[in-house]
N, CA, C and O atoms as CSV, one atom per row, in Angstrom:
chain,resi,resn,atom,element,x,y,z
A,1,VAL,N,N,-14.042,7.663,16.727
A,1,VAL,CA,C,-13.866,9.028,16.949
A,1,VAL,C,C,-12.437,9.527,17.062
A,1,VAL,O,O,-12.159,10.726,17.070
A,2,TRP,N,N,-11.627,8.639,17.140
A,2,TRP,CA,C,-9.851,8.774,16.528
A,2,TRP,C,C,-10.010,8.637,15.354
A,2,TRP,O,O,-9.759,9.616,14.651
A,3,MET,N,N,-10.392,7.622,14.829
A,3,MET,CA,C,-10.336,7.636,13.046
A,3,MET,C,C,-10.947,9.036,12.379
A,3,MET,O,O,-10.287,9.725,11.602
A,4,ASP,N,N,-12.143,9.314,12.749
A,4,ASP,CA,C,-12.947,10.735,12.194
A,4,ASP,C,C,-11.894,11.791,12.364
A,4,ASP,O,O,-11.408,12.438,11.436
A,5,TYR,N,N,-11.579,11.908,13.659
A,5,TYR,CA,C,-10.352,13.230,13.824
A,5,TYR,C,C,-9.171,13.016,12.997
A,5,TYR,O,O,-9.030,14.041,12.332
A,6,TYR,N,N,-8.336,12.248,12.744
A,6,TYR,CA,C,-7.249,11.400,12.082
A,6,TYR,C,C,-7.314,11.377,10.483
A,6,TYR,O,O,-6.274,11.382,9.824
A,7,ASN,N,N,-8.379,11.355,9.981
A,7,ASN,CA,C,-8.712,11.546,8.638
A,7,ASN,C,C,-9.309,12.588,8.215
A,7,ASN,O,O,-9.244,12.965,7.045
A,8,ASN,N,N,-10.199,13.383,9.468
A,8,ASN,CA,C,-10.780,14.597,8.551
A,8,ASN,C,C,-10.535,15.945,9.446
A,8,ASN,O,O,-10.985,17.043,9.119
A,9,GLU,N,N,-9.934,15.760,10.355
A,9,GLU,CA,C,-9.465,16.805,11.387
A,9,GLU,C,C,-8.145,17.464,11.108
A,9,GLU,O,O,-8.029,18.654,10.814
A,10,ARG,N,N,-7.018,16.481,11.236
A,10,ARG,CA,C,-5.719,16.372,11.500
A,10,ARG,C,C,-5.138,17.233,10.044
A,10,ARG,O,O,-5.706,17.380,8.962
A,11,THR,N,N,-4.325,17.523,10.327
A,11,THR,CA,C,-3.344,18.215,9.093
A,11,THR,C,C,-2.328,17.169,8.844
A,11,THR,O,O,-1.700,16.943,9.877
A,12,HIS,N,N,-1.976,16.510,7.921
A,12,HIS,CA,C,-0.746,15.650,7.537
A,12,HIS,C,C,0.750,16.669,7.345
A,12,HIS,O,O,0.938,17.687,6.681
A,13,GLN,N,N,1.701,15.837,8.288
A,13,GLN,CA,C,2.863,16.252,7.759
A,13,GLN,C,C,3.719,16.020,6.663
A,13,GLN,O,O,4.781,16.580,6.388
A,14,GLY,N,N,2.881,14.771,5.843
A,14,GLY,CA,C,3.478,14.032,5.125
A,14,GLY,C,C,4.092,14.799,3.941
A,14,GLY,O,O,3.781,15.990,3.950
A,15,LYS,N,N,4.946,14.389,2.845
A,15,LYS,CA,C,5.462,15.336,1.850
A,15,LYS,C,C,4.283,15.569,0.791
A,15,LYS,O,O,4.324,16.712,0.336
A,16,MET,N,N,3.230,14.771,0.275
A,16,MET,CA,C,2.618,15.022,-0.619
A,16,MET,C,C,1.500,15.801,0.417
A,16,MET,O,O,0.579,16.223,-0.281
A,17,CYS,N,N,1.356,16.022,1.400
A,17,CYS,CA,C,0.059,16.511,1.580
A,17,CYS,C,C,-0.266,17.845,1.586
A,17,CYS,O,O,-1.336,18.380,1.293
A,18,CYS,N,N,0.797,18.337,1.962
A,18,CYS,CA,C,1.204,19.854,1.869
A,18,CYS,C,C,0.045,20.594,3.049
A,18,CYS,O,O,-0.725,21.542,2.896
A,19,GLY,N,N,0.258,19.881,4.019
A,19,GLY,CA,C,-0.373,20.496,5.178
A,19,GLY,C,C,-2.416,20.268,4.980
A,19,GLY,O,O,-3.261,20.547,5.831
A,20,ARG,N,N,-2.565,19.895,4.077
A,20,ARG,CA,C,-3.983,19.293,4.000
A,20,ARG,C,C,-4.167,17.778,5.129
A,20,ARG,O,O,-3.229,17.244,5.720
A,21,THR,N,N,-5.894,17.261,5.196
A,21,THR,CA,C,-6.100,16.518,6.003
A,21,THR,C,C,-5.880,15.037,4.814
A,21,THR,O,O,-6.359,15.028,3.680
A,22,PRO,N,N,-5.337,14.278,5.213
A,22,PRO,CA,C,-5.783,13.142,4.432
A,22,PRO,C,C,-6.626,12.899,3.713
A,22,PRO,O,O,-6.327,12.394,2.631
A,23,LEU,N,N,-8.276,13.218,4.098
A,23,LEU,CA,C,-9.292,13.266,3.210
A,23,LEU,C,C,-9.465,14.143,2.165
A,23,LEU,O,O,-10.022,13.870,1.102
A,24,GLU,N,N,-8.939,15.294,2.507
A,24,GLU,CA,C,-8.578,16.484,1.393
A,24,GLU,C,C,-7.542,15.778,0.447
A,24,GLU,O,O,-7.952,15.731,-0.712
A,25,THR,N,N,-6.428,15.273,0.623
A,25,THR,CA,C,-5.467,14.657,0.221
A,25,THR,C,C,-6.191,13.656,-1.091
A,25,THR,O,O,-6.095,13.873,-2.299
A,26,LEU,N,N,-6.797,12.719,-0.530
A,26,LEU,CA,C,-7.907,11.718,-1.199
A,26,LEU,C,C,-8.564,12.261,-2.252
A,26,LEU,O,O,-8.559,11.796,-3.391
A,27,ILE,N,N,-9.159,13.286,-1.873
A,27,ILE,CA,C,-10.456,13.831,-2.680
A,27,ILE,C,C,-9.650,14.499,-3.806
A,27,ILE,O,O,-10.206,14.340,-4.893
A,28,ASP,N,N,-8.658,15.106,-3.863
A,28,ASP,CA,C,-7.422,15.928,-4.311
A,28,ASP,C,C,-7.081,15.132,-5.888
A,28,ASP,O,O,-7.151,15.444,-7.077
A,29,GLY,N,N,-6.600,13.695,-4.913
A,29,GLY,CA,C,-5.521,12.794,-6.056
A,29,GLY,C,C,-6.864,11.864,-6.895
A,29,GLY,O,O,-6.714,11.212,-7.928
A,30,LYS,N,N,-8.102,12.023,-6.150
A,30,LYS,CA,C,-9.291,11.445,-7.215
A,30,LYS,C,C,-9.100,12.627,-8.392
A,30,LYS,O,O,-8.267,12.711,-9.295
A,31,ARG,N,N,-9.896,13.255,-8.121
A,31,ARG,CA,C,-10.067,14.382,-9.032
A,31,ARG,C,C,-8.953,14.608,-9.943
A,31,ARG,O,O,-9.336,14.975,-11.054
A,32,THR,N,N,-7.377,14.475,-9.782
A,32,THR,CA,C,-6.387,14.651,-10.579
A,32,THR,C,C,-6.038,13.490,-11.814
A,32,THR,O,O,-5.692,13.693,-12.978
A,33,TRP,N,N,-6.283,12.125,-11.042
A,33,TRP,CA,C,-6.607,11.050,-11.640
A,33,TRP,C,C,-7.748,10.544,-12.625
A,33,TRP,O,O,-7.745,9.603,-13.418
A,34,ALA,N,N,-8.774,11.528,-12.296
A,34,ALA,CA,C,-9.762,11.169,-13.246
A,34,ALA,C,C,-9.493,12.242,-14.393
A,34,ALA,O,O,-9.491,11.805,-15.543
A,35,GLU,N,N,-9.277,13.525,-14.209
A,35,GLU,CA,C,-8.611,14.389,-14.935
A,35,GLU,C,C,-7.681,13.814,-16.113
A,35,GLU,O,O,-7.987,13.825,-17.305
A,36,LYS,N,N,-6.463,13.299,-15.554
A,36,LYS,CA,C,-5.285,12.521,-16.397
A,36,LYS,C,C,-6.322,11.132,-17.083
A,36,LYS,O,O,-6.182,10.660,-18.211
A,37,ASN,N,N,-7.052,10.815,-16.340
A,37,ASN,CA,C,-7.282,9.363,-17.364
A,37,ASN,C,C,-8.221,9.547,-18.333
A,37,ASN,O,O,-8.272,8.712,-19.237
A,38,LEU,N,N,-9.398,10.987,-18.329
A,38,LEU,CA,C,-10.198,11.174,-19.518
A,38,LEU,C,C,-9.336,11.626,-20.481
A,38,LEU,O,O,-9.899,11.752,-21.569
A,39,ALA,N,N,-7.923,11.978,-20.475
A,39,ALA,CA,C,-6.863,13.123,-21.126
A,39,ALA,C,C,-6.813,11.354,-21.907
A,39,ALA,O,O,-6.932,11.307,-23.131
A,40,GLN,N,N,-6.702,10.512,-21.412
A,40,GLN,CA,C,-5.902,9.706,-22.248
A,40,GLN,C,C,-7.191,8.311,-23.023
A,40,GLN,O,O,-7.120,7.143,-23.407
A,41,ILE,N,N,-8.188,9.332,-22.902
A,41,ILE,CA,C,-9.374,8.465,-23.892
A,41,ILE,C,C,-9.074,9.025,-25.501
A,41,ILE,O,O,-9.749,8.600,-26.438
């Protein structure tokens, strides 16, 4: 229960999260990585 709240509901105050939840940050990062990775091919 706590881990679900921590990753999906609580906004993160970290430098790169910009008020997003850790899960949102992960998903956005994966999308950005995929775009940059495809650009190198």
